[in-house]
C-alpha positions as CSV (number, residue, x, y, z in Angstrom):
1,M,-8.7,-31.0,4.7
2,V,-11.8,-30.8,6.9
3,P,-14.0,-33.8,6.1
4,S,-17.2,-33.0,4.2
5,T,-19.3,-35.5,6.2
6,S,-21.1,-34.3,9.3
7,P,-18.6,-34.7,12.2
8,Q,-19.3,-35.6,15.8
9,T,-19.2,-33.1,18.6
10,V,-16.9,-32.6,21.5
11,T,-17.4,-30.5,24.7
12,V,-14.8,-28.8,26.8
13,Q,-15.3,-27.3,30.3
14,Y,-13.2,-24.2,30.8
15,P,-13.1,-21.5,33.5
16,G,-15.5,-19.2,31.5
17,G,-18.1,-21.9,30.8
18,Q,-18.6,-24.8,28.5
19,V,-18.0,-25.0,24.8
20,T,-19.0,-27.6,22.2
21,G,-17.1,-27.9,19.0
22,R,-16.6,-30.3,16.1
23,D,-14.7,-33.6,16.3
24,Y,-13.0,-34.2,12.9
25,G,-11.3,-37.4,13.9
26,D,-7.7,-36.4,14.4
27,F,-8.4,-32.8,15.5
28,H,-11.2,-30.8,17.2
29,T,-12.3,-27.3,16.2
30,F,-14.3,-24.8,18.3
31,Y,-15.5,-22.0,16.0
32,S,-16.0,-18.3,16.7
33,V,-15.8,-18.5,20.5
34,P,-16.6,-15.1,22.1
35,Y,-13.8,-13.7,24.2
36,S,-14.9,-10.2,25.1
37,S,-18.0,-8.1,25.6
38,L,-18.6,-4.9,23.7
39,T,-21.3,-2.4,24.7
40,S,-21.0,-0.7,21.3
41,D,-18.9,-0.8,18.1
42,F,-16.6,1.8,19.5
43,A,-16.5,0.7,23.1
44,D,-13.3,-0.5,24.8
45,P,-13.3,-4.3,25.0
46,Q,-14.1,-5.9,28.3
47,V,-13.0,-9.4,29.5
48,L,-15.8,-11.9,29.1
49,N,-15.6,-13.9,32.3
50,D,-18.7,-16.0,32.1
51,A,-19.9,-17.0,28.6
52,G,-22.1,-19.8,29.7
53,D,-22.7,-22.7,27.4
54,I,-21.4,-22.0,23.8
55,A,-22.3,-23.9,20.7
56,A,-19.1,-23.4,18.6
57,L,-20.1,-25.7,15.8
58,E,-19.9,-23.4,12.8
59,P,-18.0,-20.2,11.8
60,E,-19.9,-17.0,12.6
61,A,-19.8,-13.6,11.0
62,R,-18.7,-11.7,14.1
63,D,-15.2,-10.3,13.9
64,V,-14.4,-10.3,17.6
65,A,-14.1,-14.0,18.4
66,L,-11.5,-16.7,18.3
67,T,-11.4,-20.2,16.9
68,I,-9.5,-23.0,18.6
69,T,-8.2,-26.2,16.8
70,R,-6.5,-28.8,18.9
71,P,-5.2,-32.4,18.5
72,A,-7.7,-35.1,19.1
73,G,-7.1,-37.1,22.3
74,I,-5.4,-34.2,24.1
75,A,-6.4,-33.6,27.6
76,A,-6.6,-30.5,29.8
77,G,-3.2,-29.7,31.3
78,E,-1.1,-31.6,28.7
79,D,0.8,-28.3,27.9
80,A,1.0,-28.5,24.1
81,P,2.6,-25.5,22.5
82,V,0.1,-22.8,21.6
83,V,0.2,-21.0,18.2
84,V,-2.0,-17.8,18.0
85,F,-2.6,-16.3,14.6
86,I,-3.8,-12.8,13.7
87,H,-5.0,-12.5,10.2
88,G,-4.2,-9.7,7.8
89,G,-6.4,-7.8,5.3
90,R,-5.3,-4.1,5.3
91,Y,-7.1,-3.5,8.6
92,E,-10.4,-3.6,6.7
93,S,-11.1,-7.2,5.7
94,G,-10.3,-10.8,6.6
95,H,-11.8,-13.1,9.2
96,H,-10.5,-15.4,11.9
97,D,-12.3,-18.4,10.3
98,S,-10.9,-17.9,6.7
99,P,-10.2,-21.3,5.1
100,G,-6.7,-20.1,4.2
101,H,-5.6,-20.1,7.8
102,R,-7.4,-23.1,9.3
103,G,-5.5,-24.7,12.1
104,D,-5.8,-28.4,11.3
105,S,-2.1,-28.7,10.1
106,F,-0.9,-27.3,13.4
107,A,-3.1,-29.5,15.4
108,Q,-1.9,-32.5,13.5
109,S,1.6,-31.4,14.4
110,G,0.8,-31.4,18.1
111,C,0.0,-27.7,18.7
112,V,-3.1,-26.0,20.0
113,Y,-3.9,-23.4,17.4
114,V,-6.0,-20.2,18.0
115,S,-7.1,-17.8,15.3
116,L,-7.8,-14.4,16.8
117,G,-10.3,-12.0,15.3
118,Y,-10.6,-8.2,16.0
119,R,-12.5,-5.1,14.9
120,L,-11.6,-3.7,11.5
121,R,-11.9,-0.3,9.7
122,F,-13.0,2.7,11.7
123,E,-14.4,0.6,14.5
124,G,-11.0,-0.9,15.1
125,F,-8.5,1.8,14.1
126,A,-10.0,5.3,14.2
127,H,-9.1,7.4,17.2
128,I,-12.3,8.7,18.8
129,G,-12.5,11.2,21.6
130,D,-10.0,10.8,24.5
131,Q,-8.2,7.7,23.3
132,L,-4.6,7.6,24.4
133,P,-1.9,7.8,21.7
134,G,-0.8,4.4,20.5
135,Q,-4.1,2.8,21.7
136,Y,-6.4,1.2,19.1
137,R,-9.5,-0.8,19.7
138,G,-8.6,-3.5,17.2
139,V,-5.3,-4.0,19.0
140,S,-7.0,-3.9,22.4
141,D,-9.3,-6.7,21.1
142,C,-6.3,-8.9,20.4
143,L,-4.9,-8.0,23.8
144,I,-8.1,-9.1,25.6
145,G,-8.1,-12.3,23.4
146,L,-4.6,-13.1,24.5
147,E,-5.7,-12.7,28.1
148,W,-8.6,-15.1,27.5
149,I,-6.0,-17.6,26.1
150,Q,-3.9,-17.2,29.2
151,R,-6.9,-18.0,31.5
152,N,-8.5,-20.8,29.5
153,I,-6.2,-22.5,27.0
154,E,-5.0,-25.1,29.6
155,S,-8.5,-26.6,29.4
156,F,-8.0,-27.3,25.7
157,G,-4.6,-28.9,26.4
158,G,-2.4,-25.9,25.6
159,D,0.5,-24.4,27.6
160,P,-0.2,-20.8,28.5
161,T,3.5,-20.3,29.2
162,N,4.5,-21.3,25.7
163,V,2.5,-19.1,23.3
164,T,3.9,-18.1,19.9
165,L,2.1,-15.1,18.4
166,I,2.1,-15.2,14.6
167,G,0.6,-12.5,12.3
168,Q,0.6,-11.8,8.6
169,S,0.5,-8.4,6.9
170,A,-1.8,-6.2,9.0
171,G,-1.9,-9.0,11.5
172,A,1.9,-9.1,11.7
173,A,1.8,-5.3,12.4
174,I,-0.7,-5.9,15.2
175,A,1.6,-8.6,16.6
176,L,4.5,-6.2,16.7
177,W,2.3,-3.5,18.2
178,L,1.3,-6.0,20.9
179,A,5.1,-6.5,21.5
180,R,5.6,-2.8,22.3
181,R,6.6,-2.1,25.9
182,D,3.4,-0.2,26.6
183,H,1.3,-3.3,25.5
184,Y,3.4,-6.3,26.3
185,R,2.1,-8.2,29.4
186,G,3.9,-11.5,28.9
187,A,1.0,-13.3,27.2
188,F,3.3,-14.7,24.5
189,R,6.9,-15.9,24.4
190,R,7.9,-15.0,20.8
191,V,6.6,-13.3,17.7
192,I,6.6,-14.4,14.1
193,A,5.8,-11.3,12.0
194,L,5.1,-12.3,8.3
195,S,5.2,-9.2,6.0
196,P,4.1,-6.6,8.6
197,G,2.3,-3.6,7.0
198,F,1.8,-0.2,8.7
199,P,0.2,2.9,7.2
200,R,2.6,5.7,6.2
201,Q,0.4,8.3,8.0
202,G,-1.9,8.3,10.9
203,L,-5.5,9.4,10.8
204,A,-4.6,12.8,12.2
205,Q,-2.6,13.5,9.0
206,R,-5.6,12.3,6.9
207,M,-8.3,14.3,8.6
208,L,-9.1,16.3,5.4
209,G,-9.7,13.0,3.5
210,L,-11.9,11.8,6.4
211,R,-13.9,15.1,6.3
212,M,-14.4,14.6,2.6
213,A,-15.5,11.0,3.0
214,A,-17.8,11.6,5.9
215,A,-19.1,15.0,4.7
216,R,-18.8,16.3,8.2
217,R,-16.6,19.0,9.8
218,H,-15.7,16.9,12.8
219,P,-15.8,13.4,11.3
220,A,-13.9,11.5,14.0
221,T,-16.4,12.3,16.8
222,A,-19.3,11.8,14.4
223,L,-18.4,8.3,13.4
224,P,-19.9,6.5,16.4
225,R,-23.2,8.2,15.8
226,L,-23.5,7.0,12.2
227,S,-25.3,3.8,11.4
228,A,-23.3,0.7,10.5
229,A,-24.3,1.2,6.8
230,Q,-23.3,4.9,6.8
231,R,-19.9,4.1,8.4
232,A,-19.4,1.4,5.8
233,R,-20.1,3.8,2.9
234,T,-17.9,6.5,4.5
235,Y,-15.0,4.0,4.8
236,Q,-15.3,2.9,1.2
237,R,-15.0,6.6,0.1
238,F,-12.1,7.1,2.5
239,R,-10.1,4.1,1.5
240,T,-10.2,5.1,-2.2
241,L,-8.0,8.1,-1.3
242,Y,-5.2,5.7,-0.1
243,L,-5.1,2.8,-2.6
244,D,-1.3,2.5,-2.4
245,D,-1.3,2.4,1.3
246,M,-3.4,1.1,4.3
247,A,-6.2,3.6,5.0
248,V,-6.1,3.0,8.7
249,G,-3.9,1.2,11.2
250,P,-1.5,1.7,14.1
251,F,0.8,4.6,13.6
252,P,3.7,5.5,13.9
253,F,5.6,2.3,14.3
254,D,8.9,2.8,16.2
255,P,10.7,-0.5,16.6
256,S,12.8,0.9,19.5
257,E,9.6,0.7,21.6
258,L,9.5,-3.1,21.3
259,A,9.9,-5.1,24.4
260,E,12.8,-7.6,24.6
261,V,10.8,-10.4,23.0
262,P,12.3,-12.8,20.4
263,I,11.1,-11.8,16.9
264,I,11.3,-13.6,13.6
265,V,10.4,-11.1,10.9
266,S,9.9,-11.9,7.3
267,S,9.0,-10.5,3.9
268,T,8.5,-11.8,0.4
269,R,10.9,-10.2,-2.1
270,E,8.2,-9.4,-4.7
271,E,5.5,-8.4,-2.1
272,M,3.3,-6.2,-4.3
273,Y,3.9,-7.4,-7.9
274,L,0.3,-8.5,-8.1
275,E,-1.0,-5.0,-7.0
276,P,-3.1,-3.8,-10.0
277,T,-1.8,-0.2,-10.3
278,G,1.9,-1.1,-10.0
279,S,1.5,-4.1,-12.3
280,L,-0.2,-1.9,-15.0
281,L,2.5,0.8,-14.8
282,D,5.3,-1.7,-15.0
283,R,3.8,-3.5,-17.9
284,S,3.4,-0.2,-19.7
285,G,7.1,0.6,-19.2
286,L,6.2,3.5,-16.8
287,G,7.9,2.2,-13.7
288,K,10.7,4.7,-13.6
289,V,8.4,7.6,-14.3
290,A,6.1,6.5,-11.5
291,I,8.9,6.2,-9.1
292,R,10.2,9.7,-9.9
293,S,6.7,11.2,-9.6
294,H,5.4,9.2,-6.6
295,G,8.5,7.8,-4.9
296,R,9.0,10.5,-2.3
297,R,5.3,10.5,-1.4
298,L,5.7,6.7,-0.8
299,G,8.6,7.3,1.5
300,C,11.6,6.8,-0.7
301,T,14.2,9.4,0.2
302,D,16.5,8.9,-2.8
303,T,14.5,7.9,-5.9
304,E,17.5,8.1,-8.3
305,R,19.6,5.8,-6.3
306,Y,16.6,3.4,-5.9
307,I,16.0,3.4,-9.7
308,A,19.7,2.8,-10.4
309,A,19.8,-0.2,-8.1
310,L,16.6,-1.7,-9.5
311,S,17.9,-1.2,-13.1
312,D,20.3,-4.0,-12.3
313,Q,18.1,-6.1,-10.0
314,D,14.6,-6.0,-11.5
315,P,14.2,-3.5,-14.3
316,R,10.7,-4.8,-15.4
317,R,9.0,-4.5,-12.0
318,M,10.3,-1.3,-10.6
319,F,7.1,0.3,-9.3
320,G,5.8,-3.0,-8.0
321,R,9.0,-3.4,-6.0
322,L,8.7,0.1,-4.7
323,L,5.1,-0.5,-3.5
324,G,6.3,-3.6,-1.6
325,D,9.3,-1.9,-0.1
326,S,7.1,1.1,0.9
327,T,4.2,-0.8,2.5
328,I,6.0,-3.9,3.9
329,R,9.8,-4.3,3.6
330,R,10.8,-1.0,5.2
331,W,9.1,-2.2,8.4
332,V,10.9,-5.5,8.2
333,S,14.2,-3.8,7.9
334,A,13.4,-1.3,10.7
335,T,12.4,-4.1,13.0
336,A,15.5,-6.1,12.3
337,E,17.7,-3.0,12.8
338,H,16.2,-1.5,15.9
339,A,14.3,-4.1,18.0
340,R,15.6,-4.4,21.5
341,G,15.4,-8.1,21.7
342,P,16.8,-10.9,19.5
343,V,15.7,-10.9,15.9
344,W,15.9,-13.4,13.0
345,M,15.2,-12.3,9.5
346,L,13.5,-14.5,6.9
347,E,12.8,-13.8,3.2
348,F,10.7,-15.7,0.7
349,T,12.2,-15.3,-2.8
350,G,10.9,-16.3,-6.2
351,T,12.1,-16.7,-9.7
352,A,11.5,-14.8,-12.9
353,E,8.6,-17.1,-13.8
354,L,7.2,-17.4,-10.2
355,P,7.7,-14.3,-8.1
356,A,7.3,-14.5,-4.3
357,N,4.2,-12.3,-3.9
358,H,2.4,-11.1,-0.8
359,C,0.7,-14.0,1.0
360,V,2.8,-16.7,-0.6
361,D,4.0,-17.6,2.9
362,L,0.5,-18.6,4.1
363,P,-0.2,-21.8,2.1
364,L,3.3,-22.9,2.9
365,M,3.2,-22.2,6.6
366,F,-0.3,-23.7,7.0
367,H,0.5,-26.5,4.6
368,N,-2.9,-26.1,2.9
369,L,-2.1,-26.3,-0.8
370,T,-5.5,-27.8,-1.6
371,V,-7.5,-25.0,0.0
372,N,-8.6,-22.2,-2.4
373,E,-6.8,-23.8,-5.3
374,E,-7.2,-20.9,-7.6
375,R,-5.4,-18.6,-5.1
376,V,-2.7,-21.2,-4.4
377,T,-2.1,-21.6,-8.1
378,E,-1.8,-17.8,-8.5
379,L,0.8,-17.7,-5.7
380,L,2.7,-21.0,-6.2
381,G,2.0,-22.1,-9.7
382,P,-0.4,-24.7,-11.4
383,N,1.2,-27.8,-9.9
384,A,1.6,-26.5,-6.4
385,V,0.1,-29.6,-4.7
386,A,2.7,-31.9,-6.2
387,E,5.7,-29.5,-6.6
388,K,5.5,-27.4,-3.4
389,A,4.5,-30.1,-0.8
390,E,8.2,-30.6,0.2
391,L,8.7,-26.8,0.6
392,A,5.4,-26.5,2.6
393,D,6.7,-29.4,4.8
394,H,9.9,-27.4,5.5
395,V,8.2,-24.1,6.2
396,H,5.4,-25.6,8.4
397,N,7.9,-27.8,10.4
398,L,10.2,-24.8,10.9
399,V,7.4,-22.8,12.5
400,V,6.3,-25.8,14.6
401,S,9.9,-26.3,15.8
402,I,10.1,-22.6,16.8
403,A,6.7,-22.9,18.6
404,R,8.0,-25.9,20.6
405,G,10.8,-23.7,21.8
406,A,13.7,-24.2,19.4
407,R,15.8,-21.3,18.2
408,P,15.6,-20.6,14.5
409,P,18.3,-22.7,12.8
410,W,20.2,-19.7,11.4
411,E,22.3,-16.9,12.7
412,Q,20.6,-14.1,14.6
413,Y,20.3,-10.7,12.8
414,T,22.7,-8.1,14.0
415,A,24.0,-4.8,12.6
416,A,27.4,-6.6,12.1
417,T,26.1,-9.6,10.2
418,R,22.6,-8.8,8.8
419,T,22.1,-12.5,8.1
420,C,18.8,-13.5,6.5
421,Y,17.5,-17.0,5.9
422,Q,16.1,-17.3,2.3
423,V,13.4,-19.7,1.2
424,C,13.0,-19.7,-2.6
425,L,9.9,-21.0,-4.2
426,N,12.0,-23.3,-6.4
427,G,13.0,-25.2,-3.3
428,E,16.4,-23.7,-2.7
429,L,17.3,-22.8,0.9
430,G,20.2,-20.7,2.1
431,L,21.6,-17.7,3.8
432,S,22.0,-14.2,2.5
433,K,23.8,-11.1,3.8
434,D,21.9,-7.8,4.0
435,P,19.2,-8.4,1.3
436,L,17.3,-5.3,2.5
437,A,20.3,-2.9,2.2
438,L,18.6,-0.8,-0.5
439,V,15.4,-0.6,1.6
440,R,17.4,0.4,4.7
441,E,19.3,3.1,2.9
442,T,16.5,4.7,0.9
443,F,13.5,4.5,3.4
444,P,13.5,6.2,6.8
445,T,13.2,4.0,9.8
446,I,10.4,6.0,11.4
447,P,7.9,8.0,9.3
448,P,7.5,11.6,10.2
449,T,4.6,12.4,12.5
C-alpha cells in the first residue's frame, strides 16, 4: 500500500530531461511522465526528446503518459528487469495510473515497473484518412512509449535489454499487436498476454453504425473536426450498438503474423460470467435459446455442438461462457495454435461458488488484495486478503521469475501436447491437456474481413 502520509521527493536525470517523483520509502514512483508529443487528438505520435524538468508527483488525467515505479536505493545502470504493463478497458476506458495496477509490488520484488497509457476510443482506434491497414494511433502510442523506455529506463535502474511486456484484456491485445512482425522492433523480450480481447469486426464493417451514431454521411473523416464533447457523445451512441463486443480495436488479428517472440497467453475460464446481459439470460434459463439465436453472430460455427458440450460442462452459465469464448478465449486459442515463436498457455479456473471471472488475474499478479476491496471481494471472495495471499504470492512470483529471464515452469504449448498450466482460485495448481478444445473447434481462428 502507498503510505497516506506525505512522502518525500526523489529526482532522476535522464536523457530527455529531469523528473521528480515520490519517495515512498521502499519504492519510488514517477507519475504520468509524458513520452510523446501530439499536435492534435488524431495526429501520429512523435517522440518527445526534450521534456525539460517534469514534476511527476501526482497522477494526471492525460491518457498518453507513463508511470514508473522502481525499488528504492537502485542506481542508474543497475539493470533490474523491466516490467511494462498496458491496461485494458475495452479500448474506451482505463488509465495507466489506476490503483488496481500500481507497481509497488513489482518494485518491492526488484523490478522497474512502467505502466503505459495510450489514446482510447475513436482517437486511438478509428481509421482516419490515409492510415495504413493494421496501424492504429493507440498502438502507435504504445510503440513510441516502448521506444522512450529503451532510451531512458537505464537512468531509473532498469535494463532496456530485458523488458517484459504485459497486457490485460484490450491491453493484452495491444501487446500482441505490438508483437506482429510489422510492429516489432525488439523493444521487449517476451509478452504476457492476459485475456486478450479483439473486436469481431473492424470499423469498415461497422460504418453504417458509425453513420447513425455520428449523423454524418462520411463519419470517419468528420470525426477529427468534431469537438471533444461531440466525439464523446458520438462514441457513446456508437458503443451501444456493440454491447457484446468491443466497439473499436485492432482488427483482424492473425496470429501467424506474430514475430518469433516468446508469449505466455492466458484466459480465465469463466471470463464473462459477470457480464450483465449474459448473466440475466442464464439466470432466466434462456442460455440455450440465446446461443441458438445469437451464437453464429458471435462467431460460433457449430452452436448445437457447443450447446451439447456445455450441457455437460456448465449448463447453468451457457451464454456467459459463450460471451467469454467469443470475446477472449478464441484469441487465446488462436495465439497458442498459430504463433510463430514459443508459446505457453495459462488458465485461471474457479469453482461453482467462486468462478474465475474476467480481471481475476490482476489482484493476484499485482498482489494488491487490499486495493479496491469491493472489487477484489467480487472477484476473489469476502476473505480474499487472508485466503488468497498465498495464491497471490504464487502468481506474482511466477511473473517476476519470468521477467528475470526464467522459462515458465511448465511444458511449452504445441499442437502435439496442448499443455496448459491451470491456477485454480481454491489454490490448486496443475497441468491440463487441451482445455480450449471446444473453443478451437467451434470458433474460426481468423474472423472474416
